[in-house]
C-alpha positions in Angstrom: 145.4 26.1 298.0 143.4 23.6 296.0 144.5 20.0 296.2 147.8 18.2 296.9 149.2 15.2 295.1 151.5 13.3 297.4 153.8 10.9 295.7 155.7 8.8 298.2 155.8 5.5 300.1 153.0 3.7 302.0 153.3 1.3 304.8 150.6 -1.1 306.1 151.9 -1.1 309.7 153.1 2.1 311.3 153.3 5.5 309.8 155.6 6.6 307.0 155.2 8.4 303.7 151.6 8.8 302.6 150.3 6.8 305.6 151.6 9.6 307.8 150.8 12.7 305.8 147.4 12.2 304.2 145.3 12.4 307.4 147.0 15.5 308.9 146.7 17.4 305.6 143.1 16.4 305.3 142.5 17.7 308.8 143.8 21.0 307.6 140.9 21.1 305.2 142.9 20.2 302.0 142.2 17.5 299.6 145.1 14.9 299.2 145.5 12.6 296.2 148.0 10.0 297.3 150.1 8.1 294.8 152.2 5.4 296.3 155.8 4.7 295.1 156.0 1.5 297.2 153.7 -0.5 299.5 155.6 -2.2 302.3 154.4 -4.2 305.2 156.3 -1.8 307.6 159.0 0.8 307.7 162.4 -0.4 306.3 164.2 0.2 309.6 162.8 -2.9 311.3 165.5 -5.3 312.1 163.3 -8.2 311.0 163.0 -6.7 307.5 159.9 -5.9 305.5 157.9 -7.2 302.5 156.1 -5.5 299.8 156.5 -4.1 296.3 157.9 -1.1 294.5 155.5 0.3 291.9 156.9 1.0 288.5 157.5 4.5 287.1 154.9 3.7 284.5 152.4 3.2 287.4 153.0 6.8 288.4 152.8 8.0 284.9 149.5 6.2 284.3 147.9 7.7 287.4 149.1 11.2 286.5 147.8 10.7 282.9 144.4 9.6 284.3 144.2 12.7 286.4 145.1 14.8 283.4 142.5 13.0 281.3 139.7 14.2 283.7 141.2 17.7 283.8 142.0 17.4 287.5 145.6 18.6 287.3 144.5 22.3 287.0 143.1 21.9 290.5 146.4 20.7 292.0 148.0 23.4 294.1 151.0 21.4 295.3 153.0 18.3 294.6 154.7 16.6 297.6 157.2 13.9 296.9 159.0 11.7 299.3 160.6 8.2 299.2 161.2 7.0 295.7 161.8 3.3 295.1 163.9 3.7 292.0 165.8 6.2 289.9 163.3 5.9 287.2 160.5 6.9 289.6 162.4 10.1 290.2 162.1 10.8 286.4 158.4 10.1 286.5 157.9 12.5 289.4 159.9 15.2 287.6 157.6 14.7 284.5 154.6 14.9 286.8 155.8 18.1 288.3 156.4 19.7 284.9 153.0 18.6 283.6 151.2 19.9 286.7 153.0 23.2 286.5 151.9 23.5 282.8 148.3 23.1 284.0 148.7 25.3 287.1 151.6 27.7 287.0 151.2 28.6 290.7 151.5 24.9 291.8 154.2 24.4 294.5 156.6 21.5 294.5 157.7 20.3 297.9 160.5 17.6 298.0 161.1 15.6 301.1 164.7 14.3 300.3 164.3 11.0 302.1 
C-alpha cells in the first residue's frame, strides 16, 4: 500500500480520531496524510464539555485539491474516514473518495461509522 489519507476528528487532549490512528499506522511503515474534520480540546464524552471548531467542507475540498494539484492522489492507497462534524462534510468526503479512486482505481475506502 502506498499512503493513507485519514479524514476524521482531532483532539488536543486524549486520543480520538486522527490523534489515535496516525502514529500506529506510521509505525506499520505507512505514510499517513491526516485531514481534520474538527479540532476539539478533548473527546466529546467529557461531562465538563469541550471547546474547539468544526472545519468547513470547503476546508476538506481545498486540501484534497491541493494534494491533487501536486499529483499526490495517485499515491494514495486508502482513504479512512471517521467522525464528520456536519452533513456537508460527508459530501466533501464522498467527493474526495471519488476523485482519489479516479486517480488510483485500486485505492481502498474504509469508513469508521462513528
